[in-house]
C-alpha positions in Angstrom: 59.0 101.0 93.8 62.9 102.7 93.5 62.6 104.1 89.8 59.1 105.9 90.4 60.8 108.0 92.6 63.5 108.0 90.6 66.1 106.9 92.8 67.5 103.6 91.4 69.0 103.0 88.0 67.3 100.3 85.3 70.5 97.9 86.4 69.7 97.7 90.0 68.7 94.7 91.9 67.2 94.7 95.4 67.1 91.6 97.5 65.8 91.3 100.8 66.9 88.5 102.8 65.6 87.4 106.3 68.5 85.8 108.7 68.8 85.3 112.9 70.5 87.4 114.7 72.5 86.9 118.0 72.5 84.0 120.6 68.6 84.1 121.2 68.4 84.1 117.4 65.9 86.9 116.9 64.7 87.3 112.8 65.5 89.8 111.5 66.6 91.2 107.3 69.2 92.3 105.1 68.3 95.0 101.7 71.3 94.5 99.4 71.0 96.9 96.4 73.6 96.1 93.5 73.7 98.3 90.7 76.0 97.6 87.5 77.7 101.5 86.8 79.3 100.5 84.0 80.0 97.0 82.2 83.2 97.0 84.3 82.3 98.6 87.3 79.3 96.9 90.4 78.4 98.7 92.9 76.7 96.7 96.1 75.5 98.0 99.4 74.1 96.3 102.0 72.1 96.8 104.7 70.6 94.8 108.1 67.2 96.7 108.9 67.1 96.1 112.8 70.7 98.2 112.9 72.2 101.0 110.8 75.4 100.2 111.8 75.8 96.8 109.9 76.5 98.4 106.4 78.8 96.6 103.7 79.9 98.4 100.9 81.4 97.0 98.2 82.8 98.0 94.8 84.3 95.8 92.1 86.2 96.6 88.7 86.3 93.9 86.5 90.0 94.2 85.2 89.1 91.4 82.5 86.5 88.7 82.5 88.4 86.5 84.9 90.2 89.5 86.8 88.1 91.6 89.1 89.7 94.3 92.1 87.2 94.7 95.3 87.2 97.8 97.3 85.2 96.8 100.4 84.1 98.8 103.7 82.2 96.7 106.6 80.4 98.2 109.5 83.0 98.5 111.6 85.0 101.2 108.7 87.6 98.8 108.1 88.9 98.9 104.4 89.4 96.2 102.4 91.2 95.6 98.8 91.2 92.0 97.1 92.2 90.7 94.1 89.6 87.6 92.3 91.1 85.5 90.0 88.5 83.1 88.5 89.2 79.8 86.9 86.9 77.6 85.5 87.7 74.1 85.8 86.0 71.5 82.9 
């Protein structure tokens, strides 16, 4: 659908996840859009469809195959910066 509108690129992944919200376990859904902009840069946007307040934006830059830097902004407007190191144990 997004490609027909010309909004999403060819590398965009769309995911719709059901989940339960709150103490009453009200059913809801979260949509996640992920775009691999370049081989080194990925952007992910996620939002609760029942509320426009629960948004998360994640930008990940791959320094090497096993190292990446993530910048994120959550639904409260808080920013974070993480360094991820991956190690495969055989």
